[in-house]
N, C-alpha and C positions, 0 to 999 in steps of 0.2 A: 393041507399040512399045519398042525397045531404045533407052536414051541414046548409046550405043555409044561410051564413052569408054574404051578398053581399055585406055590407056599409063597414065591416071589409075587406074582399077582395080587394076590391078597393080602399082601404086606401093603402093598403100594396103594391098593384100593380103600382099605382101613385107613392108613394115614391121611390120603387124602381126604377121606368122609370126614374125619376128625378135624381137619383145618377149616374144611367146609362148615361143620357144624359150629365152630368157635367164630367163624366169621359172620354168619346167620344169627347166631343170639347176640352178639354186639350189635348188628345192624338193628336186630327188634327191640332191643334195649333202648338205643337213642330214638329209633322211632316212637316209642311208648314214651320217652320223656319230652317229646313235643307233642304227643297226644295229650299230655298230661297238661301241659300248658297252655293248649288250646281249651281244653275243658275247663281249666283253672281261669281263665280270661287271662293269662298272663302274655300271651300270643294271640293275637286278632286272627280270625278266621279268613284272612284273606292272604291271597297265594304269596303276595311279596314276603309278607311278615313271616310265613312259613317257610319260603326259601332262604329267609335271613336265620332263623333258628335253625333251620337243617344245616347250614353252612356252617354254623357257631359248633354244632355237635360233629360235623365232618371231620375237621381238621384235627379233632381232639382223638386220633389215633395210638390206642394204649400200646404196651409193649405186646399184649397178648395177641391184638389185632395184626400188629407187624410181623410177628411169628407166625401166626397162621397164615399168612398172606404167602411168607417167604416157603412155608412148608408146603404148600400145594403147587408153588411154581417149581420147587424142587422137585416132589413128586412128580410132576408132569415133565420135567426135563429129563429126571432119571428113568421114569418109564419109557420115553420113546428112544432114548439112545439105548436102554439094555433091549427093548423090542428089535431095534434095528440092528443091533451087534449079534443079537442070537438069531436073527431070522438069517443076517449074512453068513453066520458061520454053519449054518443048516444048508446053506446054498439054494435059499427059495429063491421062487421066480418073482 
């Protein structure tokens, strides 16, 4: 048996995908900054120096990063609770 709430499911999928794309773009930008530092010689090609550079950028979470993370978490919670409530209302096994 299916719950058959396609529009609601599509909305959750698209919203979650938007959050994941925003997080991926942000992580890629930070990784490219570290790679540019390595290529320019500002950061040594040493695992300890790379780890230090990554930790510098890791803590600089922007408002967009935080909002995207909250968006993904909220969609996950909403989707889980919604699916449970709808299935319970249909008396699915």
